[in-house]
ZAMARGU-4260 file (C-alpha; in steps of 0.2 Angstrom, whole numbers, plus 5000, padded with zeros to 4 digits):
<rodrens>
0) 5001/4999/5001 | 5006/5017/4996 | 5010/5028/5011 | 4999/5043/5004 | 4982/5033/5006
5) 4980/5035/5022 | 4971/5051/5018 | 4974/5069/5022 | 4970/5072/5039 | 4974/5092/5038
10) 4963/5102/5026 | 4975/5116/5027 | 4992/5106/5025 | 4992/5090/5019 | 5011/5087/5024
15) 5004/5085/5042 | 4995/5069/5036 | 5007/5058/5043 | 5006/5043/5030 | 5017/5028/5035
20) 5009/5010/5036 | 5015/5010/5055 | 5002/5024/5058 | 4984/5017/5059 | 4969/5028/5054
25) 4964/5043/5065 | 4956/5038/5081 | 4937/5043/5085 | 4935/5062/5085 | 4923/5070/5097
30) 4913/5079/5082 | 4902/5089/5094 | 4919/5096/5102 | 4925/5103/5085 | 4924/5123/5083
35) 4915/5129/5067 | 4925/5128/5051 | 4922/5134/5033 | 4924/5121/5022 | 4926/5119/5002
40) 4909/5111/4999 | 4900/5114/5016 | 4899/5096/5021 | 4910/5093/5037 | 4920/5079/5029
45) 4928/5091/5015 | 4944/5102/5017 | 4942/5117/5028 | 4950/5132/5023 | 4963/5140/5033
50) 4964/5126/5044 | 4978/5114/5050 | 4972/5097/5059 | 4984/5087/5070 | 4978/5068/5072
55) 4981/5058/5087 | 4993/5047/5078 | 5003/5062/5070 | 5004/5069/5088 | 5012/5051/5093
60) 5024/5051/5078 | 5033/5066/5082 | 5033/5063/5102 | 5024/5080/5104 | 5018/5076/5122
65) 5012/5094/5125 | 5002/5106/5115 | 5018/5117/5114 | 5028/5104/5104 | 5012/5099/5093
70) 5012/5117/5088 | 5029/5118/5082 | 5024/5106/5067 | 5010/5118/5060 | 5016/5132/5047
75) 5010/5150/5051 | 5013/5144/5069 | 5027/5147/5080 | 5032/5143/5099 | 5043/5153/5112
80) 5044/5155/5131 | 5043/5170/5141 | 5058/5167/5150 | 5060/5175/5167 | 5050/5169/5183
85) 5034/5164/5174 | 5042/5151/5163 | 5026/5150/5151 | 5026/5141/5134 | 5020/5154/5121
90) 5013/5152/5103 | 5009/5164/5089 | 4998/5161/5075 | 5002/5173/5060 | 5010/5185/5072
95) 4995/5184/5084 | 4999/5178/5103 | 4989/5170/5117 | 4979/5185/5121 | 4972/5187/5103
100) 4971/5168/5098 | 4958/5160/5109 | 4960/5140/5116 | 4947/5128/5116 | 4944/5111/5123
105) 4930/5103/5115 | 4924/5121/5108 | 4924/5127/5127 | 4936/5141/5128 | 4949/5140/5141
110) 4950/5158/5149 | 4958/5165/5163 | 4949/5182/5167 | 4963/5190/5177 | 4978/5189/5164
115) 4973/5175/5152 | 4992/5170/5153 | 4989/5153/5146 | 5004/5142/5148 | 5002/5129/5134
120) 5015/5117/5140 | 5002/5112/5154 | 4991/5104/5140 | 4995/5086/5137 | 4989/5078/5119
125) 4988/5060/5122 | 4971/5060/5126 | 4966/5070/5110 | 4959/5064/5094 | 4965/5080/5085
130) 4970/5098/5087 | 4962/5111/5076 | 4972/5124/5072 | 4961/5141/5063 | 4974/5154/5055
135) 4966/5171/5050 | 4948/5167/5045 | 4940/5162/5063 | 4920/5159/5059 | 4909/5171/5071
140) 4900/5156/5077 | 4915/5150/5088 | 4913/5166/5100 | 4921/5182/5103 | 4940/5185/5105
145) 4948/5177/5088 | 4958/5191/5081 | 4969/5181/5073 | 4966/5163/5074 | 4959/5150/5086
150) 4965/5131/5094 | 4954/5119/5100 | 4959/5102/5107 | 4947/5089/5102 | 4946/5074/5113
155) 4942/5057/5108 | 4926/5047/5107 | 4924/5029/5106 | 4917/5020/5090 | 4919/5002/5094
160) 4912/4990/5108 | 4928/4991/5117 | 4944/5003/5113 | 4960/5003/5124 | 4975/5012/5121
165) 4990/5012/5134 | 5007/5021/5132 | 5023/5024/5142 | 5038/5032/5138 | 5054/5038/5145
170) 5065/5053/5141 | 5084/5055/5144 | 5098/5070/5141 | 5113/5070/5131 | 5122/5056/5140
175) 5108/5045/5142 | 5103/5052/5158 | 5086/5050/5166 | 5076/5065/5162 | 5057/5061/5165
180) 5043/5050/5160 | 5025/5049/5153 | 5010/5038/5154 | 4994/5038/5148 | 4977/5026/5146
185) 4962/5027/5135 | 4947/5016/5137 | 4932/5017/5127 | 4916/5008/5125 | 4902/5012/5111
190) 4885/5004/5105 | 4872/5009/5094 | 4863/5021/5107 | 4877/5026/5119 | 4895/5029/5122
195) 4906/5030/5137 | 4925/5033/5140 | 4938/5038/5151 | 4956/5044/5148 | 4972/5051/5159
200) 4989/5057/5155 | 5004/5060/5164 | 5021/5069/5159 | 5034/5072/5170 | 5051/5081/5169
205) 5064/5081/5183 | 5075/5092/5172 | 5083/5095/5156 | 5099/5094/5150 | 5108/5108/5140
210) 5119/5106/5123 | 5137/5102/5129 | 5142/5117/5121 | 5134/5129/5133 | 5149/5134/5143
215) 5140/5140/5160 | 5139/5155/5170 | 5139/5161/5188 | 5120/5157/5190 | 5120/5140/5179
220) 5133/5128/5177 | 5135/5115/5163 | 5123/5100/5163 | 5106/5099/5169 | 5097/5115/5170
225) 5092/5122/5186 | 5074/5122/5192 | 5068/5115/5176 | 5056/5102/5182 | 5038/5100/5179
230) 5023/5089/5180 | 5006/5089/5171 | 4991/5077/5174 | 4974/5077/5165 | 4959/5068/5164
235) 4944/5065/5152 | 4928/5056/5156 | 4914/5057/5142 | 4896/5048/5142 | 4884/5051/5125
240) 4868/5046/5119 | 4864/5044/5101 | 4846/5039/5098 | 4848/5040/5079 | 4861/5044/5065
245) 4860/5063/5067 | 4856/5067/5085 | 4869/5065/5098 | 4869/5072/5118 | 4885/5070/5127
250) 4892/5077/5145 | 4910/5077/5148 | 4923/5082/5162 | 4940/5088/5158 | 4954/5091/5171
255) 4972/5097/5170 | 4982/5099/5184 | 5001/5106/5184 | 5016/5112/5192 | 5032/5118/5186
260) 5048/5128/5192 | 5056/5144/5184 | 5074/5143/5178 | 5086/5157/5181 | 5092/5168/5169
265) 5109/5164/5163 | 5114/5183/5160 | 5108/5190/5176 | 5117/5190/5192 | 5109/5178/5206
270) 5105/5191/5217 | 5095/5201/5205 | 5082/5186/5201 | 5067/5182/5208 | 5065/5164/5216
275) 5047/5159/5211 | 5039/5142/5209 | 5021/5138/5204 | 5016/5123/5213 | 4998/5120/5205
280) 4990/5127/5188 | 4973/5118/5187 | 4959/5120/5175 | 4943/5109/5175 | 4927/5109/5165
285) 4911/5101/5165 | 4901/5104/5149 | 4886/5096/5140 | 4886/5097/5122 | 4871/5091/5109
290) 4865/5092/5092 | 4848/5089/5089 | 4841/5088/5071 | 4824/5097/5068 | 4820/5090/5050
295) 4831/5086/5034 | 4835/5105/5033 | 4837/5112/5053 | 4846/5109/5067 | 4849/5115/5085
300) 4867/5114/5094 | 4870/5118/5111 | 4885/5120/5124 | 4882/5123/5142 | 4898/5123/5154
305) 4906/5126/5170 | 4924/5129/5172 | 4936/5133/5186 | 4953/5138/5186 | 4965/5137/5204
310) 4982/5145/5204 | 4996/5147/5216 | 5012/5156/5214 | 5025/5157/5228 | 5040/5169/5230
315) 5055/5164/5241 | 5069/5173/5250 | 5085/5165/5239 | 5089/5151/5229 | 5087/5137/5242
320) 5066/5140/5240 | 5065/5137/5259 | 5062/5152/5268 | 5049/5166/5265 | 5054/5180/5278
325) 5059/5195/5266 | 5047/5208/5259 | 5049/5201/5241 | 5042/5184/5248 | 5024/5180/5247
330) 5010/5168/5240 | 4999/5175/5227 | 4982/5164/5226 | 4970/5164/5212 | 4953/5156/5213
335) 4942/5158/5197 | 4925/5150/5190 | 4916/5154/5174 | 4899/5148/5168 | 4889/5150/5151
340) 4880/5143/5137 | 4880/5144/5117 | 4866/5140/5107 | 4866/5138/5088 | 4853/5135/5074
345) 4854/5132/5057 | 4843/5130/5041 | 4845/5125/5023 | 4836/5133/5010 | 4836/5119/4997
350) 4856/5117/4997 | 4859/5134/4989 | 4858/5143/5005 | 4861/5140/5023 | 4859/5153/5037
355) 4867/5150/5054 | 4862/5160/5070 | 4870/5157/5087 | 4869/5167/5104 | 4885/5165/5117
360) 4885/5170/5136 | 4899/5169/5148 | 4901/5174/5167 | 4919/5175/5175 | 4922/5178/5193
365) 4940/5180/5197 | 4946/5179/5215 | 4964/5184/5221 | 4972/5186/5238 | 4991/5187/5243
370) 4999/5181/5259 | 5015/5192/5263 | 5028/5191/5275 | 5036/5207/5280 | 5026/5213/5287
375) 5016/5197/5290 | 5000/5200/5283 | 4985/5190/5273 | 4975/5201/5261 | 4956/5199/5261
380) 4948/5191/5246 | 4947/5203/5231 | 4934/5199/5217 | 4930/5204/5199 | 4917/5199/5191
385) 4910/5202/5171 | 4898/5196/5159 | 4901/5194/5139 | 4888/5190/5127 | 4888/5187/5108
390) 4876/5186/5094 | 4882/5180/5078 | 4875/5175/5060 | 4883/5167/5047 | 4876/5162/5028
395) 4883/5152/5015 | 4876/5154/4997 | 4880/5144/4982 | 4883/5158/4969 | 4886/5143/4956
400) 4889/5126/4955 | 4909/5128/4961 | 4908/5147/4970 | 4902/5150/4987 | 4901/5164/4997
405) 4903/5163/5015 | 4897/5179/5027 | 4897/5183/5044 | 4893/5196/5056 | 4893/5196/5076
410) 4891/5210/5089 | 4900/5206/5106 | 4896/5216/5122 | 4906/5213/5139 | 4899/5221/5155
415) 4911/5223/5170 | 4902/5221/5186 | 4917/5225/5199 | 4935/5224/5200 | 4944/5225/5216
420) 4962/5227/5223 | 4970/5227/5240 | 4985/5239/5245 | 4995/5231/5257 | 5001/5238/5274
425) 5019/5242/5274 | 5022/5242/5293 | 5019/5227/5306 | 5002/5229/5314 | 4993/5239/5301
430) 4980/5236/5289 | 4978/5240/5271 | 4964/5246/5261 | 4953/5240/5247 | 4955/5249/5228
435) 4939/5249/5220 | 4943/5252/5202 | 4930/5261/5190 | 4919/5250/5178 | 4918/5252/5160
440) 4908/5242/5148 | 4914/5236/5130 | 4907/5231/5114 | 4913/5226/5097 | 4906/5222/5079
445) 4914/5208/5069 | 4911/5207/5051 | 4920/5194/5039 | 4917/5185/5022 | 4925/5173/5011
450) 4923/5168/4992 | 4928/5149/4987 | 4931/5142/4971 | 4931/5122/4972 | 4943/5113/4961
455) 4943/5094/4958 | 4946/5082/4973 | 4944/5095/4987 | 4955/5108/4980 | 4951/5126/4980
460) 4954/5144/4978 | 4949/5157/4990 | 4950/5174/4997 | 4945/5181/5013 | 4942/5196/5024
465) 4939/5195/5041 | 4936/5211/5054 | 4938/5205/5073 | 4941/5213/5090 | 4945/5207/5105
470) 4942/5213/5123 | 4957/5217/5136 | 4959/5206/5152 | 4958/5213/5169 | 4977/5213/5170
475) 4979/5224/5154 | 4967/5237/5162 | 4971/5236/5180 | 4988/5228/5185 | 5000/5238/5192
480) 5014/5225/5189 | 5023/5227/5206 | 5020/5246/5206 | 5028/5248/5189 | 5013/5255/5179
485) 4996/5263/5182 | 4980/5256/5178 | 4969/5261/5163 | 4950/5256/5166 | 4945/5264/5151
490) 4957/5252/5139 | 4946/5249/5122 | 4945/5233/5112 | 4959/5229/5101 | 4957/5226/5083
495) 4963/5218/5067 | 4958/5215/5048 | 4965/5200/5041 | 4965/5198/5022 | 4970/5181/5013
500) 4971/5175/4997 | 4975/5156/4995 | 4973/5139/4987 | 4977/5120/4987 | 4978/5106/4974
505) 4985/5090/4970 | 4999/5088/4956 | 5004/5071/4951 | 5001/5065/4968 | 5010/5079/4976
510) 4997/5089/4988 | 5003/5109/4987 | 4995/5123/4998 | 4998/5140/4999 | 4991/5157/5006
515) 4996/5176/5007 | 4990/5186/5020 | 4990/5203/5027 | 4983/5209/5045 | 4980/5228/5049
520) 4980/5229/5068 | 4972/5245/5076 | 4970/5249/5093 | 4984/5240/5097 | 4987/5235/5116
525) 5003/5238/5123 | 5014/5244/5138 | 5021/5262/5135 | 5029/5275/5145 | 5018/5290/5148
530) 5020/5306/5159 | 5010/5305/5175 | 5004/5318/5187 | 5008/5310/5203 | 4998/5320/5217
535) 5003/5308/5231 | 5022/5314/5230 | 5028/5325/5244 | 5040/5334/5234 | 5039/5353/5239
540) 5039/5359/5221 | 5023/5355/5210 | 5026/5354/5192 | 5008/5348/5187 | 4989/5347/5192
545) 4977/5332/5191 | 4959/5334/5195 | 4962/5352/5203 | 4975/5344/5215 | 4995/5348/5213
550) 5008/5334/5210 | 5023/5330/5201 | 5026/5326/5183 | 5032/5308/5184 | 5037/5295/5169
555) 5029/5279/5171 | 5021/5266/5161 | 5004/5262/5156 | 4994/5249/5146 | 4987/5260/5131
560) 4979/5257/5115 | 4993/5264/5105 | 4990/5265/5087 | 4992/5253/5072 | 5002/5238/5066
565) 5005/5227/5051 | 5007/5209/5049 | 5012/5201/5033 | 5017/5184/5026 | 5014/5170/5017
570) 5014/5150/5020 | 5018/5136/5007 | 5017/5117/5009 | 5019/5101/4999 | 5018/5083/5003
575) 5015/5066/4994 | 5022/5050/4989 | 5040/5051/4982 | 5041/5032/4980 | 5030/5017/4986
580) 5039/5016/5002 | 5044/5035/5005 | 5035/5050/5009 | 5039/5067/5012 | 5033/5083/5019
585) 5038/5101/5019 | 5031/5117/5026 | 5036/5135/5027 | 5029/5152/5034 | 5035/5168/5034
590) 5027/5182/5045 | 5034/5202/5046 | 5026/5211/5061 | 5028/5229/5063 | 5017/5240/5076
595) 5017/5259/5079 | 5017/5260/5098 | 5022/5278/5102 | 5010/5290/5107 | 5011/5308/5102
600) 5010/5315/5121 | 5022/5302/5128 | 5040/5299/5132 | 5051/5289/5119 | 5049/5271/5118
605) 5065/5260/5124 | 5079/5262/5111 | 5077/5250/5096 | 5060/5245/5101 | 5055/5229/5094
610) 5040/5216/5095 | 5047/5201/5103 | 5046/5182/5103 | 5043/5175/5087 | 5053/5171/5072
615) 5051/5179/5053 | 5052/5163/5046 | 5051/5145/5051 | 5053/5128/5042 | 5048/5110/5044
620) 5051/5095/5034 | 5052/5077/5036 | 5053/5060/5027 | 5044/5044/5032 | 5053/5028/5026
625) 5046/5010/5027 | 5062/5000/5021 | 5054/4985/5027 | 5036/4980/5033 | 5031/4987/5051
630) 5048/4998/5051 | 5046/5015/5049 | 5061/5028/5049 | 5057/5047/5052 | 5070/5061/5048
635) 5064/5078/5052 | 5072/5095/5052 | 5065/5111/5060 | 5074/5128/5057 | 5069/5146/5064
640) 5076/5163/5059 | 5080/5176/5071 | 5069/5182/5084 | 5070/5198/5094 | 5071/5197/5114
645) 5075/5208/5128 | 5085/5208/5144 | 5074/5207/5160 | 5073/5224/5164 | 5065/5227/5147
650) 5078/5241/5142 | 5088/5232/5129 | 5085/5221/5114 | 5094/5205/5107 | 5092/5193/5092
655) 5093/5178/5099 | 5101/5170/5083 | 5093/5158/5070 | 5094/5140/5073 | 5093/5123/5062
660) 5087/5106/5073 | 5088/5088/5066 | 5078/5075/5074 | 5075/5055/5071 | 5063/5044/5076
665) 5062/5023/5071 | 5046/5014/5076 | 5042/4997/5074 | 5025/4988/5076 | 5027/4970/5083
670) 5010/4967/5080 | 4993/4978/5075 | 4992/4980/5095 | 5012/4982/5101 | 5022/4996/5095
675) 5040/5003/5100 | 5047/5020/5095 | 5064/5026/5099 | 5070/5044/5094 | 5082/5058/5096
680) 5078/5077/5096 | 5093/5090/5091 | 5103/5076/5085 | 5119/5088/5084 | 5117/5095/5100
685) 5115/5113/5095 | 5116/5126/5107 | 5102/5137/5105 | 5090/5149/5113 | 5074/5157/5109
690) 5072/5169/5122 | 5087/5180/5129 | 5096/5172/5144 | 5086/5155/5143 | 5096/5142/5133
695) 5085/5128/5126 | 5086/5108/5127 | 5102/5101/5119 | 5102/5084/5112 | 5089/5071/5121
700) 5081/5055/5119 | 5064/5047/5120 | 5058/5029/5121 | 5039/5025/5119 | 5029/5008/5120
705) 5012/5008/5116 | 4999/4994/5117 | 4980/4996/5110 | 4966/4984/5106
</rodrens>
């Protein structure tokens, strides 16, 4: 059998359809959990425009145990880390970051109302059927906030009477020293009228080892990276009722529990660094999803959910992480919850015109408090509450046999009920005081349209425009960032207009896809220097007035809507059978970002200001060779261009340097139910970094065993 015959699982980029015989067909996809997509013909099984799908076996093939590793394979998407004490795994979709690109689990958004600082390194992949990556054009039916893209983690659904899948693996450093392990299990049962499933995953890293070319500094010796441990657990439970071929009703529970440490910068002194750990980062969701056919032409879908988020951040006196006695030591605690619903209905008028309408509501409650140790004090709990509504309509009109127009319109509204903070006491025995921020509401109109011309065999030509907005978080509006900035309660929505022209087709067995895109960002949200009249200053000489009160003109920072920016780029991919035993895939993405973040009345930005975190270009390519039955050899390469990064103080900008990584994996299927994979990443032990002061992992190995029914 030729490798390409297993089907192209990604509508956007067929290169990610890992097609070696050692990989089976995709596991059951929980279709109720998929977010809306724009397809070539309108049927769910046809290729979608602007979407890449990663299937479960593809994630396994490249040992992508967590979401950050999975997204490295998607063109137009790049990953990075914050560095510093937060040590968060980041992603960018065509230049848009985690605040502008919502993350969903089974169509339920994972949103942290305080700051939405999602760390995708906490999200494991073994229990997923599929990762949907939407780029540029995201249907308004999916809900508010998708400025430049969306990512949806779709869980598995059983399709057989009995299903089982168990995996265990080990990871090792450059000299085969133990780094950590991973394990997962999936159990499912399906009958004609119902299904049930349970799955759990665990990834544990004790440390990672840097390249042998890293020479060491006063804060980090050669070898294993200090404070680099992490641990992630996940659980998914699902039960569904399928009374007929069209209707489905399902209730699910997903839980994600994580903890991590934060390595020090190798460029800063030990005394200047923060000693932070994250003992828990927990997200849980309970949700009911349904689809009901009202007739052959009409349907109604529903999503009802309850979510919770618990998070702890502990700061210690020194690098021993044992004592909390100094003013810089604290325990910061979050306890959040959300509930809401989404209702969608649609009607097809004779197969020529299909109209869909959806309504969305979400209630978010964020509660935080802090324990400080000098002076010893525990804050009272502070709560911020807001509601978000959205109403959206989408119409699909078949202009001609092969020509389709899709148009969408939505209106989003956010109502802030209250926003609280607390001013800590500065002396022992004193009490602090509550701060009640002024409340401001926000609204946004979103408009989009796409013209699609269908080619043979699922190919297409398309052109789209999507004008979307996203609301600022509580952090954007009110955080003082440890006293280094001032709040901005009236911060407005950020907006982007995304333009795209692209197409896909197959030539002589090689599937080729490409797109050219341009995004115009307006009212961009960024923290910038400003002149501020400090009316609390005790200086004798006053230089300004604010609200009739004399003060001293001071330079500080504030999060503002700073102006406009331009994101321009293109993507290209190709994949297919080279011979009967050799399959190849390649993708390339280029994005150039420019942002005018200088307010006319504000002080100058830091010299050499740049947008940071992502490269201009990245390339991913692989071969899948099956020299003998049941054995697959899979070499791959990944290369990123330079990216800008800053020092810890944010006062200097550096280029981190480009890198070229080589990886290799061998898989052997002993039977249909038992397989073993061995591999090495960063084969040539390249010493590289994606964030200034934070070296990446050197050569590392993995060993995985999989048993399935």
